N, C-alpha and C positions, 0 to 999 in steps of 0.2 A: 500495499500498499505506499504510494507516494505521499509526500506533506511539503504541503503550499509551500514557498517564497513566505508570505508574509505569515506563517501558520510559527515558522522561524525566527522572524524576525520578532511578535511577538513577546514569543519564550524571554527571547535575549532583551527585552526593553522591560519584564517584567524585574527582569534578575539587578540591569543597570540602565536603572531610566535617565543616565546622562547620555547613552551610548550612543553615538555614531555609525549607523549600522548600514552596511554596501553587502549586499549574494546577489549573484550570478545564477544560473539554471545554464550549469554547463555542458547538459545532452538538450535539456530539451523536455527531458522525462519526469522530473519533481524527487527522481533520486539522487543527482549529483550536483552539487550546489560548491561553491566560492564563493568563503565568508570573511567580510575583513569587517572588527570590529573594536574601536579607538572608547579607551572609558578609564574615567579617573581612578574607577575604583583596582585598577590593570598595575595603579604606581608601590610600587617596594616588588614587588612581583617579579619570577622569572617568568623564561615565555611556556614551559608545561604548566606550571599552575597559570596561568593567569588560559590556558587554553582549555585546565582541569576546571574552574570555573565558568568555561564557558558551556561545561559539557552540561559537568552541570542542571543551570539554567534549561539546559534542552530534557532534564526531566528522565533519561532514560532514550532516549530514541535514537540513538545514534545506532547504528546497526536495526534497528527492524524497520518504521517509520519514514529516518532518514539513512540511506544505506553508506552515504560518501561528503562526506565535509570539510574542502579543504576551507583552512583553518588559517587567520591568520590573525592580531590581535596586536595593539599602539595604545602608549600614553598622549592625551591631550600635547601636539605641541603647543608651547605658549606660547 
């Protein structure tokens, strides 16, 4: 079962209200996305911790409803 980009964005926004999120459906199938998340919540966290935070926000949907997510995270530039 595919997952809509808007649903991914909503789940991430609930966890990181300040986030700037860009999502691209890589194959047009709703299963393979590229996602860029920029949030102040990532300050002081390494890249692995940042990705874990996003995966947690997705509530266990990775590997099920959401097959593949090429994830990039960053802190806002000042």
